[in-house]
DRENRONU-728233 format. One record per atom (N, C-alpha, C): x, y, z negated. Coordinates in steps of 0.02 Angstrom, whole numbers, plus 50000, padded with zeros to 5 digits. Atoms other than C-alpha are relative to their C-alpha. Example, Ala and Ser with C-alpha at 12.3 -4.5 7.8 and 13.67 -1.06 7.14 Angstrom:
residues 2
500454994150000/506154977549610/500455006050000/499584994150003/506844994749643/499615005549963/
***
This chain:
residues 298
499414995749997/489534920749795/500614996449974/499395003150023/491334915349775/500175002449930/499824998450069/492074915249602/500385006749997/499674993650009/492594932449541/500694998949969/499325000850024/494464933649515/500155005149944/499814995250052/495264941749362/500325006250032/499704993949976/495814959749384/500754999150005/499285000649990/497594960949450/500275007050013/499744993249993/498564977049427/500625000350045/499375000249964/500034971549536/499945000750076/500104999649928/499274972549712/500204993550035/499745006149968/499974955049740/499484996250041/500475004049961/498364946149794/499885002950070/500144997149934/497974958449934/500625000250043/499384999649961/499804959949986/500174993450033/499895006649969/499774941250028/499434998050046/500555001549956/498134941950124/500244999850073/499775000449930/498384936550307/499895006450039/500144993849964/497564952450372/500515005449984/499524994950022/498734963450270/500694998550028/499345001949976/500304953850317/500045001150076/499994999349927/499844953550502/500005007350021/500014992849984/499444972150506/500695003049991/499334997350013/501144976050430/500524997150047/499535003049951/502044963750544/499955003650067/500094996549937/501294972250696/500275007149997/499724993350010/501774989250626/500764999850006/499275000549998/503594983950600/500244998350071/499795002249934/503684975750772/499925005350054/500054994549951/503234992150859/500685003350010/499354996749998/505024997750824/500544994850006/499425004549994/506634989150880/500485001649943/499594998850059/507564987450715/500604995349997/499485005150000/508844974350767/500695002849983/499354997050013/510304986650752/500045003449932/499994996850066/509824993150579/500474996249954/499555003150048/511144989850448/499845001749928/500204998450069/510344998150297/499285002749999/500704998150008/508484998950255/499885003149931/500284997750063/507605008950119/499244999150005/500725001550000/505865002150082/499695003249938/500294996350056/504915014649974/499314997349984/500635003050023/503405009349870/499984992750024/499905006649971/504034991849911/499534994749973/500495004750026/502744983249801/500294993149989/499795006950011/502914964349805/500484997550054/499495001449949/504164964849951/499714996850063/500295002649938/502934959750087/500325003250061/499704996449943/503614973150205/500764999249999/499285001150004/505394971050141/500204993650036/499875006449966/505334953050201/499965000850076/500074998949929/504734958750373/500585004150028/499434996049978/506124971650385/500634995750005/499415004349999/507464958850342/499974994950056/500075004649943/506754947050472/500165003550066/499864996249939/506904960950602/500745001250010/499274999049995/508754963450562/500334996049944/499775004550054/509434948550462/500665001949968/499354998150029/511164956250435/499975006549960/500074993550033/510484972350360/499964999249924/500104999550072/510584977150177/499375004049987/500644996650016/508954982650097/500005002549929/500154997150066/508604994349953/499255001049996/500724999150010/506844994549882/499875003949936/500184995950058/506025006849763/499254999549989/500714999750017/504365005749672/499935002949930/500114996650063/503645015849529/499814995149943/500275004850049/502925000349442/500514994449986/499525005350016/504164988849351/499744993050015/500285006649987/502964974249371/500054998250074/499935001249929/502994976249559/500724998050017/499295001649988/504894975949557/500164992949977/499915007050023/504854959749456/499744995250053/500295004349949/503704951949587/500415000150064/499604999449940/504744958649731/500664996149992/499385003750013/506324951449651/499884992550007/500155007149997/505534934449630/499874997750072/500165001849932/504894934549809/500634999750043/499395000049960/506564939349888/500474994449979/499585005550023/507494926849780/499744993350026/500285006249972/506294913349839/500184999050073/499795000349931/506874917550015/500754999250007/499295001249999/508684914849966/500445006149993/499614993950008/509224932949937/500235000949928/499774997750065/510274938649791/499745007149990/500304993550013/509414953549710/500335003149939/499734996150055/510234966749602/499535005849985/500424994350020/509424981149508/500405006450000/499694993550002/509784999549523/499995003350068/499984996249938/510205011849662/500674999450036/499365001149969/511905004949711/499924998450075/499965001849929/512315004149897/500574995050007/499505005349997/513224987749926/500094997350070/499865003749938/514034978650070/500054992649987/499895007050019/514054962049977/499544995350037/500385005549969/513474945950058/500114993849957/499975006050041/513084930249957/499664994350038/500265005849964/512844913350040/499725001850068/500184998249932/512744921550209/499445005150006/500554995249997/511364933850161/500215006549965/499834993650031/511564952450124/499645000849933/500294998850066/511254957249942/499475005550005/500524994950005/509624966749910/500055003549933/499984996150063/509524980549779/499335003349990/500664997350014/507864985049699/500035004449938/499994995250056/507514999549581/499305002349982/500614996750023/506095006249476/500115007550006/499924992949992/505835024249525/499475003050045/500484996349960/504825037449615/500255000750071/499824999349930/504795038249804/500195007250018/499804993149984/505015057149796/500585002449956/499384998550038/506555056349682/500514994750021/499565005049971/507895047449784/500745001649984/499314998650021/509615046749699/500524996750045/499535002949953/510515041149856/500405005650034/499624994949963/511905050349950/499655002050064/500274997749936/511445060450103/500194995050055/499885004049940/511295050550266/500234992949983/499815006850023/511345033450181/499674994550041/500405005449972/510035023850282/499865001050074/500185000049929/509695019150463/499245000150009/500735000649994/507845016050427/499695000749931/500394999250061/506645021850291/499274998450016/500715001649990/504885014750274/499615001149935/500475000150057/503385016950160/499344997350027/500585003549973/501945004950192/499385001149957/500664998950030/500155009950149/500035003349931/499954996450064/500675021850011/500155007450010/499814993049991/501125038450091/499445004749980/500574995950020/499375044950053/500005001549925/499954998950072/499835043849868/500525005349982/499474995150013/501265056349886/499685007049994/500344993650010/500515072049809/500435005950019/499554994649980/502065082649841/500294998250069/499845002449933/502125079450028/500665002850026/499394996949973/503485091950075/500624997549963/499435002550039/504625086249934/500174992950022/499895006949980/504395068149987/500344999750068/499735000349933/504735071250172/500715003050003/499334997150003/506235082150131/500504994949974/499565005250027/506965067950027/500144994550050/499915005149948/506685055350166/500495002550053/499564997249949/507525066750293/500725000449975/499324999350028/509005069450177/500384993450000/499645006350007/509425051050150/500044996150066/500005003449936/509125046250332/500575002650044/499464998049956/510575046250454/499725003550063/500224997149936/510445057150611/499884994450051/500185005349954/509585046450742/499664994249966/500355005350037/508865035350605/499255000850006/500734999949991/507015031150599/499644999549933/500455000250057/505635033850473/499334997450024/500635002749980/504065023350484/499534999249941/500505001250052/502445022650385/499344998250032/500695001349980/500685016050398/499555001649941/500474998550054/499115019850299/499294998550024/500725000949986/497295014750292/499595005349962/500334994550033/496895030850198/500215006550035/499844994149961/496895044950325/499375002350035/500574997349964/495695055950422/499934996350066/500105004249941/495045043550551/499994992649984/499965007150018/495165027450452/499354996250008/500655003449996/493295023850458/499735000250071/500325000149934/492675018250631/499285002449994/500684997350000/491035026450677/499504994549981/500525004650020/489575017950591/500174995649941/499815004350057/490565009550452/499965003549933/500014996450064/490455023250321/499444997449955/500585002350039/488755016650268/500164993649962/499825006350035/489494999550225/500355001649934/499634998450061/490685007450099/499555003449948/500484997050047/489275017850024/499594994649966/500405005550028/488235002050001/500434995949952/499545003850043/489744992949927/500055003249931/499954996650064/489955006149792/499325000349964/500675000050031/488065007349762/499854993349968/500115006750027/487974988549737/500444998749939/499565000750058/489464989249619/499705003549939/500314996350055/488575002349513/499384996349975/500595004050021/486984991749513/500224994049959/499745005750038/488024977149452/500155002149928/499864997550068/488624987549304/499355001449963/500654998850032/486824992849270/499704993449974/500275006550022/486304974549262/500394997349941/499605002050058/487754970849145/499775003649937/500224996150057/487154984849032/499324997749975/500665002650021/485374978249032/500084993649959/499885006350037/486014961248976/500325001449932/499684998350064/487104969148842/499495002949951/500514997050043/485664979548774/499524994649975/500475005350020/484524964248773/500294995549946/499685004250051/485794955048666/500235004149940/499834995850057/486004969848547/500705002850001/499314997549995/487734974848609/500015006950033/499974993349971/488284992348656/500134999750075/499905000149927/488244996548843/500705002250019/499364997749972/489754999648952/499925007350019/500064992849988/490055018248958/500545002350049/499534997049952/490875028249096/500295006349968/499674994450032/492145040249022/500405003850053/499674996149949/492645053749145/500655003049974/499384996650017/494395061049148/500524995549968/499535004550032/495235045649074/500424996150051/499655003649948/495775037849239/500095004450060/499854996049941/496395043849407/499375001750040/500574997949958/495175053749513/500054996550068/500015003549937/494645045549675/500295004350056/499724997049941/495765050549821/500105007549991/499884993150018/496415066649746/500305004050058/499674996549944/497525071149894/499564999650062/500384999949938/496675076350055/500324995550052/499745004449948/496835063650194/500165004150062/499794996649939/497795069950346/499844995850061/500095003449936/497475065750528/500704998150026/499355001549968/498855057950636/500345006350026/499714993849975/499105075150716/500305004149943/499744996150057/499305083550546/500634996749971/499395003450023/500555070250491/500585001250048/499474998949950/501525072450653/500305007049992/499764993250009/501635091150623/500415000649935/499634999850064/502195088550442/500694996850008/499355003349988/503565076550498/500465004650039/499594995749957/504185088350634/500295005949962/499774994350039/504335102450508/500594998249955/499435002350040/505625091950415/500534996650043/499495002749956/506655087250567/499904992750017/500165006949984/505785070450591/499525000150059/500394999349939/505165069450770/499614993650015/500395006149985/503715057150796/500104997850073/499945002749932/503995045750945/499514994250012/500505005349992/502655032550913/499455001249949/500594998850043/500925036750844/499454995350024/500475005249980/499665022650843/499454999249947/500545001950046/497995017850765/499814992850015/500135007149993/497704999350736/499354998249963/500625002150033/496014991450698/500114993249966/499935006150040/496034978250560/499314997949976/500655002750022/494544967050522/500074997149930/499985002050071/494204964450336/499384995749985/500585004450013/493104949250298/499854999849925/500225000250070/492264944650133/500574998249953/499455002150043/493764935650062/500505005749990/499524994550002/494894950150104/499745005749956/500284994650040/493714963050028/499954998349926/499995001950071/493574952949868/500715000849971/499314999050022/495484953149857/500135007449988/499944992850010/495394972049878/499685002049933/500354998450062/494124973049736/500364997549938/499635002850057/495234962249625/500595004349979/499434995850015/496624975149634/499805005649952/500184995350052/496514985149474/500145007250017/499834993249983/497375000449545/499475003450042/500534997149958/496025003049676/499345000249962/500625000050039/494594998149559/499985005949953/499964994350046/495195011449438/499845006550035/500124993949961/495095024449576/499285000350026/500674999949970/493475019349662/499455000849949/500514999550052/492525017849498/500315003149938/499644996750054/493495030049392/499555001349940/500374999050062/492935031049212/499764993549968/500195006550026/492415012849194/500624996049979/499445004550015/493534999949109/500214996450064/499775002649936/494614993249249/499774992850012/500235006949993/494104975149215/499284999850025/500704999649979/492264979849234/499965002450072/500014997249932/492604990249391/500204994750051/499775005249954/493554975949473/499484994650009/500515005149997/492224963249431/499405002450042/500584997249964/490854974649498/500145000650075/499844999349929/491754978249662/500024993250035/500005006749970/492034959749694/499294997350008/500695002449997/490224955549653/499595003650053/500394996049952/489624969249771/500174998550072/499795001349932/490534962549924/499464996350040/500505003949964/489234949449972/499365004050013/500604996049985/487704960949950/500125005350054/499854994949950/488584974350054/500014996950070/499995003249934/488894962150197/499304997650020/500675002549985/487154954750184/499525005550021/500444994449981/486384972050205/500205003150066/499764997149937/487344975250366/500044994550053/499925004849945/487654967050534/500714997550004/499295001749996/489514965050497/500154993249970/499695005950030/490374948350472/500685001749970/499384997250027/491974958050443/499995007450015/500044992849992/492134976650418/500645002750033/499404997349968/493324985750538/500265006249964/499684994150030/494554998450469/500615001850042/499434997749961/495835008850562/500605001249955/499364998750034/497655009550508/500415004650044/499554995549965/498765024050559/500724997449994/499305002149999/500555019650610/500415005550035/499584994849971/501905032750642/500734998249990/499275000650003/503755030950682/500305006550026/499684993749982/504875046250689/500754999249997/499265000149998/506715049450728/500275006449969/499684994050028/507815061150628/500425003450053/499634996149950/508455074650742/500715001749977/
***
C-alpha cells in the first residue's frame, strides 16, 4: 500500500487531484462565461474553481468567500502565484494591477452575503451546496446579489443519484475496512499496555446531516427563488486508488465519515482501507456521479 499521508484539514490535496480539476473544468465549460465581468465564487476553498472562472473571462473581477480562514490563505497564495493581486474583505473593485483584475477574498458564510443587490453576473458554489443547511436562505441570498439575466452554477457529488448502480457496496466495504483498521490499532495498543482509541459520539459533525436532493428537487428549489434552470447534467467521474486516498486524507470528510473518532485516526484508517476495498471488488476505479446545474435569474 502507498504511504499514508498526514491528515489535511484544508481540502488542498484533493482539490489539486486531476480528476477533481477536470470535473470542475468541464462543469465551468458548460456555460459561456466570456462576457462575465464580475464573479462570486462561494465556498471558494483553495481557488481551484476561481482559477477556472478567471480563465473563462480573463477581464472579470472575482470575489471569493470561504468559511475557513486557512482556505482563504491557500486561495490567496494560489491566485498570487498566477499573477493576481489579492485583497481581503467584501469590497467590489474595478482596479487592475499589471494588466490583471484585482481579486477580493473574504472569510465568511455563503449564506450571509454583505454585497449590494444585483452585484454579480455569475455566482458559483462548487461541491459544497449540499452543506448549506438553510437552503432557502442561501438561495434567496444568491438571487439577491445576482443581476437579472445573470447565472448561478453549482455542482455536487453529494446528491440523490450520486452512486451508480452497484457501487454502494464498495463504499460500505471501504468504511468496514476502515473500522477494522481501527480495531487492529486498538489490539496493538492493548498488547502494549496503552489505552484503546475510543469513539466519542456527539463531539464531531454527524455524517451527512442534510438530506440529499435529486436534480429535479434542486431545480424546483431554484425556480422557487426566481432562478430558472437551463442546464441540468450528471457527469460520471472515475476515482482511482490515488484519488480515494487523497479523499481519505481530507480531515473534514474523515471527521464526518467516521464521526466520533480522532480525526487523525479516522483519516489514517480511511486511507489504509482504500486498497482492501478495491481488492475486494472488480473496480480499478470507482465511478461516482456529479450533478451540475446552471440557472438564470429571471
